[in-house]
C-alpha positions in Angstrom: -32.9 232.2 30.0 -34.1 231.9 33.4 -36.9 234.5 34.0 -38.3 237.1 31.5 -40.5 239.6 32.7 -43.3 241.2 31.0 -45.0 244.2 32.2 -45.6 248.3 32.0 -42.4 250.0 31.0 -42.8 253.1 33.3 -39.8 255.9 34.2 -40.5 256.7 37.9 -40.0 260.0 39.2 -39.6 260.4 42.6 -40.5 263.7 44.8 -40.9 264.1 48.7 -44.3 265.3 49.5 -46.1 266.3 52.7 -49.7 264.4 53.5 -51.3 267.6 52.6 -50.6 267.5 48.7 -51.7 263.8 49.2 -55.1 265.3 50.5 -55.3 268.3 48.2 -54.9 266.2 45.4 -57.9 263.5 46.2 -55.1 260.8 46.6 -55.4 257.8 48.3 -51.9 257.2 50.6 -50.3 254.0 49.4 -52.3 253.4 46.1 -51.6 254.0 42.7 -53.9 256.1 40.6 -54.2 255.9 36.6 -54.3 259.2 35.0 -55.6 259.2 31.3 -55.2 263.3 30.7 -51.7 264.1 30.2 -51.9 267.7 31.0 -53.4 266.8 34.0 -50.8 264.4 35.2 -47.8 267.0 34.1 -50.1 269.6 36.2 -49.3 267.7 39.5 -45.6 267.7 38.7 -45.6 271.8 38.8 -44.2 272.5 41.6 -42.5 269.4 43.0 -38.7 268.9 43.5 -37.8 265.8 41.8 -35.5 263.5 43.9 -34.6 261.0 41.6 -35.6 259.8 38.2 -35.2 256.3 37.2 -36.6 253.2 34.8 -39.1 251.6 36.8 -42.4 249.5 36.5 -43.1 246.5 39.0 -41.8 243.8 37.0 -38.8 245.4 35.5 -38.0 246.3 39.3 -37.8 242.8 40.1 -36.2 241.9 36.9 -33.3 243.9 37.5 -33.2 242.6 41.2 -32.6 238.8 39.9 -30.0 240.0 37.4 -28.2 241.9 40.2 -28.4 238.6 41.8 -26.8 237.1 38.8 -29.5 235.4 37.2 -29.7 235.3 33.4 -33.1 237.6 32.8 -35.0 239.7 30.3 -37.6 242.2 30.3 -40.7 242.8 27.5 -42.5 246.4 27.8 -43.3 249.2 25.4 -41.6 252.5 25.1 -41.9 255.0 22.5 -38.6 256.3 20.9 -38.4 259.4 22.8 -36.2 260.6 25.5 -37.4 258.7 28.5 -38.2 255.7 25.9 -34.1 255.7 25.2 -33.3 256.5 29.1 -35.6 253.4 30.1 -33.7 251.2 27.4 -30.2 252.3 28.7 -31.2 251.7 32.2 -32.2 248.0 31.7 -29.0 247.5 29.5 -26.8 248.9 32.0 -28.4 246.3 34.5 -27.6 243.6 32.2 -31.1 242.7 31.3 -31.8 241.4 27.7 -34.8 244.0 26.3 -37.0 242.3 23.8 -38.4 245.1 22.4 -37.3 247.6 19.4 -38.5 251.2 20.0 -40.3 253.4 17.4 -41.9 256.9 17.6 -45.6 256.0 19.2 -48.4 258.1 19.1 -48.2 258.4 22.8 -45.2 259.3 25.3 -43.4 256.7 27.2 -45.4 255.9 30.4 -44.1 257.7 33.7 -45.0 257.2 37.3 -44.8 259.9 39.7 -44.2 258.4 43.2 -44.5 260.6 46.1 -42.9 259.8 49.1 -44.4 260.9 52.3 -42.9 261.8 55.7 -43.9 258.4 56.9 -41.9 256.4 53.8 -45.2 255.2 52.3 -45.2 255.9 48.7 -48.5 257.1 46.6 -48.1 256.5 42.5 -49.7 258.5 40.2 -49.0 256.7 36.9 -49.6 257.9 33.1 -49.1 254.8 31.3 -48.5 256.2 27.7 -47.6 253.8 25.3 -46.7 251.4 28.0 -50.4 250.6 28.4 -50.7 249.9 24.6 -48.7 246.6 24.6 -50.3 244.2 22.4 -49.5 240.6 21.1 -47.3 241.6 18.5 -45.0 243.1 21.0 -44.6 239.9 22.8 -41.6 237.8 21.6 -43.2 234.3 21.5 -39.1 232.8 21.0 -38.2 234.4 24.5 -41.2 233.2 26.5 -40.3 229.6 25.2 -36.8 229.6 25.9 -37.8 231.1 29.5 -38.1 229.0 32.7 -40.3 231.4 34.3 -42.1 234.1 33.0 -43.3 237.0 35.5 -46.4 239.2 34.6 -47.7 242.2 36.8 -51.0 242.4 37.2 -51.3 246.2 36.5 -50.4 245.0 33.0 -54.1 243.4 32.9 -56.4 245.6 30.6 -59.2 244.2 28.2 -58.4 244.8 24.7 -54.8 244.6 23.2 -52.7 244.2 27.1 -55.0 241.2 27.5 -54.3 239.8 24.1 -50.5 240.4 24.9 -51.1 238.6 28.4 -53.0 235.7 27.1 -50.4 235.1 24.3 -47.4 235.1 27.0 -49.4 232.6 29.2 -50.4 230.4 26.7 -46.7 230.0 25.4 -44.7 229.8 29.0 -43.4 226.9 30.7 -43.9 228.3 34.0 -46.4 231.4 35.1 -45.7 233.9 37.7 -47.5 237.0 38.8 -47.9 239.7 41.4 -51.4 241.0 42.1 -49.9 244.3 42.1 -52.2 246.8 43.7 -55.2 246.5 45.7 -57.2 249.0 43.3 -55.6 246.5 40.4 -57.4 243.6 42.0 -60.8 245.3 42.8 -61.1 246.3 39.0 -60.3 242.6 37.9 -61.3 240.4 40.8 -63.3 237.9 38.6 -60.6 237.3 35.7 -57.8 237.4 38.5 -59.4 234.5 40.5 -59.6 232.8 37.1 -56.1 233.6 36.5 -55.0 232.3 40.0 -57.2 229.2 40.2 -56.5 228.3 36.3 -53.0 229.6 35.0 -50.5 230.8 37.3 -48.3 228.6 39.0 -46.8 231.4 41.6 -48.8 234.0 42.8 -47.2 237.3 44.8 -49.3 239.6 46.8 -49.8 241.5 50.1 -52.5 240.7 52.6 -54.8 243.4 51.6 -54.9 242.0 48.0 -55.4 238.7 48.8 -58.2 239.6 51.2 -59.9 241.7 48.5 -59.4 238.7 45.9 -61.2 236.4 48.2 -63.7 238.8 49.6 -62.9 238.2 53.2 -61.3 240.0 56.3 -59.8 237.1 57.7 -56.1 235.9 56.8 -56.8 232.1 57.7 -59.3 232.4 54.8 -56.5 233.5 52.7 -54.6 230.2 54.0 -57.2 228.0 53.8 -58.0 229.4 49.8 -54.2 229.0 49.0 -54.2 225.6 50.2 -57.1 224.7 48.1 -55.7 225.8 44.8 -52.4 223.8 45.1 -50.1 226.6 43.8 -47.4 228.3 45.5 -48.8 231.4 47.0 -46.7 234.2 48.5 -48.2 236.8 50.8 -46.0 239.9 52.2 -47.6 241.1 55.7 -45.2 243.9 56.4 -44.5 244.3 59.7 -45.8 240.8 60.2 -43.3 239.3 58.1 -43.9 236.9 54.9 -45.9 233.8 54.4 -45.7 231.1 51.8 -48.1 228.3 51.0 -47.6 225.4 48.6 -50.0 222.5 48.7 -50.7 222.1 52.4 -47.6 223.5 53.8 -47.4 227.0 55.2 -44.0 228.6 56.0 -43.7 231.9 57.9 -40.8 234.1 57.7 -40.3 237.2 60.0 -39.5 240.6 59.0 -36.5 242.4 59.9 -36.1 244.7 62.5 -34.7 248.1 63.7 -34.6 249.2 59.9 -34.4 252.9 58.9 -37.3 253.2 56.9 -36.5 255.8 54.0 -38.9 254.9 51.1 -41.2 251.9 50.5 -41.0 251.9 46.9 -40.2 248.7 45.4 -40.4 246.5 48.7 -42.9 244.3 47.0 -40.9 244.1 43.9 -37.7 243.3 45.1 -39.3 240.5 47.5 -40.4 239.0 44.3 -36.9 239.0 43.0 -35.5 237.5 46.1 -38.0 234.8 46.6 -38.0 234.0 42.7 -33.8 233.6 42.9 -34.7 230.8 45.4 -37.0 229.1 43.3 -34.9 228.9 40.0 -31.7 228.2 42.3 -33.4 225.3 43.6 -33.6 226.9 47.2 -36.1 225.7 49.5 -39.2 227.9 50.3 -38.0 228.9 53.7 -34.5 230.0 51.8 -36.4 231.9 49.2 -38.7 233.7 51.9 -35.8 234.9 53.6 -33.8 236.1 50.3 -36.8 237.9 49.7 -36.9 239.7 53.0 -33.4 240.5 52.7 -33.6 242.5 49.2 -36.9 244.2 50.3 -35.2 245.0 53.6 -32.3 246.9 51.7 -34.7 248.6 49.2 -36.8 250.3 51.7 -33.5 252.0 53.4 -33.2 253.8 50.5 -35.0 256.2 47.8 -36.1 254.4 44.6 -36.8 250.8 43.5 -33.4 249.7 42.5 -30.5 248.2 44.8 
């Protein structure tokens, strides 16, 4: 298998809202907020019109993108044996993704992410992890990891306790490790641990400019370049309208963003960018070609609703 993704198995529920809804519910636009109270989470949904329901999760979106490009891929993520869990599994299998998890009835339901899309196409996410956040080392298939060229992890998955043990088991058995920093708040919560991972455990690191600036506690993008050169890894930074940058050893590659796109929904832009870039890596494309493939996929996804092409 080319790439095995390990991440939070989340069903995305996509709704259009105005900016007032974001403010009234004390949400921060363009970020992800975790909900630990299922009732509080469901209350948000009460008066909203659902545009689309789809199997999601950051790394799962990337893995589906890779499958659609013809790559042999798999995914590990924890769901419950409930309606959303069955939909999740069906969604992956339909996309020719090998799902290395056997669902059973869990105390918590399958995880759900409410994706709120405002008129400016920005998305604000409210996530109730449910059983996805209870992934443990027994859920991680060692053979599948060892037989994969690259494993792809998400920062969202990182948490102390069982998820960290699952994370560590995956890294310790992997041939090569790629990871997405996932979210600004995620980086701020786990900065020390993420820095350790980036410096010592990872081969390929994805993140946007804000996430990397937070990681190294800087306000200058030049510092991100300097830091990335110093760690001798493959670092990929997305910069919105400024395009993307890949740093490998002392080499810096810049790729412009595509222009004149009809923005509809930014959900999944980073996920599909990572899919395009990793497609380049496993198919022996150059770094510049990989950046262009990432840009191509992210350009497609932001012109439609949802995170699946």
